[in-house]
N, C-alpha and C positions, 0 to 999 in steps of 0.2 A: 488438578489438569497434570497429566504427562508428559514433555514435547520428545520425539524421540532425537537422540541428542542429536546426527541429520541438521533437522528443525532445530535445536538450541544451538547449533555452530552458525548457523543459515542466519539466526536472529541474533546473533554475536555481533558478526561482520555485516548485517544492517543495519546498527547501531551509529552509525558515522556516518549515516544521511542523508538528506537533508532534501523535503522537498514541500511544492510550492501549493497551497490551498487556495482555492473557492468558496468560501461561507458562506451564502445565503441564506435568508430567513423569510418563507410565502408567508404572506401578508395573510392567507387566509385562516390555514391551518395552524400555524405559527409552528410548522417543524422547521429544524436546518437541514435541507441542502449542500451538500460538500465533493467536490470534486480535486485533482490532484493535477493540475495543467503542466508538470512532462508524463504523465501518464493519465489518457483521457478514459480507458475502458476504469482507474481508479474511483469511482464514482460510487455515493454514501448518504445516509441519511441520517439524524438524531430528533428525539424530541427538543434536547438545549444544545447549546454551543460545546458542551465538552462531550457530552452524548456524542454527538455526529464529529464531532475533531477524532474519539476514540476508534470509531469503526474506522473511517477514513486507512486508519494507521493498517489495519486488521486485511479492507481495503490493498491495501498498498500496497503488502507482503504477499499477499495472495495473486496478483496481477505481475511481480516480479517474481514468483516461483513459477507460473505457470510460465512466466517467458524464460528464467531459465531451462526448464524442462524440456520446452520446444525448442531450445537451442541443444540441448542436448541432443535430440530425437536425431533435428538438420547435420548432426556432429560436427566435425572441428574441432578444435581447439578452444575451446573457455578463459580469458583472463582477463584478468582485473586491471582499467586503468583510474586514474586518478584525472579531473580536468579543474 
């Protein structure tokens, strides 16, 4: 898989972030539903717990990228803070 330098750098900076996720197995289908507590827009699923966790990581990355894109469109200066 080939990724751009910008995407690579963004992923490198996101490696230190930690998020809480809620994982729940559907008793009827057996699939796992998963969502990020801090980013309600980040939701996913998987046949296994491992697949659901992999999928939510991608969903979180996509939501964060969209938030960054929207913030850049709105203008102003973007800066990072630690909490």
